[in-house]
C-alpha positions, -999 to +999 in steps of 0.1 A: -464+518-039-454+556-038-475+580-055-447+590-079-450+556-095-487+561-102-502+578-130-538+590-133-558+568-155-579+598-167-548+618-175-533+588-195-566+584-214-569+620-221-534+621-235-539+592-257-574+599-267-588+565-255-619+558-234-611+546-197-633+515-204-603+502-224-580+502-194-609+488-172-613+461-197-574+453-197-577+453-159-606+428-159-588+406-184-558+405-158-535+424-184-528+453-163-533+465-126-554+494-118-552+511-084-582+529-070-574+557-045-599+585-036-624+574-063-596+578-090-581+551-109-542+550-114-518+530-135-483+518-125-459+536-144-438+504-149-466+492-172-469+521-196-450+504-223-470+474-221-502+493-221-493+515-250-483+482-270-518+468-262-533+499-273-516+497-307-527+460-310-563+467-301-568+501-319-544+498-349-547+460-355-581+454-341-568+427-320-596+417-293-587+413-256-583+377-257-559+380-286-539+405-265-537+380-238-524+355-259-498+376-275-486+389-243-482+355-230-463+344-261-440+373-259-433+366-222-425+332-230-401+341-259-383+366-236-378+339-210-365+315-236-342+341-249-327+345-215-324+308-212-305+307-246-281+334-232-273+315-201-268+282-219-244+300-244-225+315-213-222+279-199-210+266-232-183+292-235-171+283-200-168+247-208-153+252-243-127+275-227-111+245-206 
């Protein structure tokens, strides 16, 4: 992974005014992946939106880490189902056109 795709966990926590332990807990639950380089923790830039969503669930709605895991899995399942619906609609349109 290139260095440009990594964001310092300390900088992220300072910017969002949260404790680094929150990110470490998300990592322990397998909800995010933290990279350690030179005794510093780094986040993948592709995960920022998901991390911010999990922060809102945890801090604004008081959802625990188990709940965040369930919500994340349900949202992923819904996304896969929506993609399948689009594919099926496209197939149906193809057969209706004949």
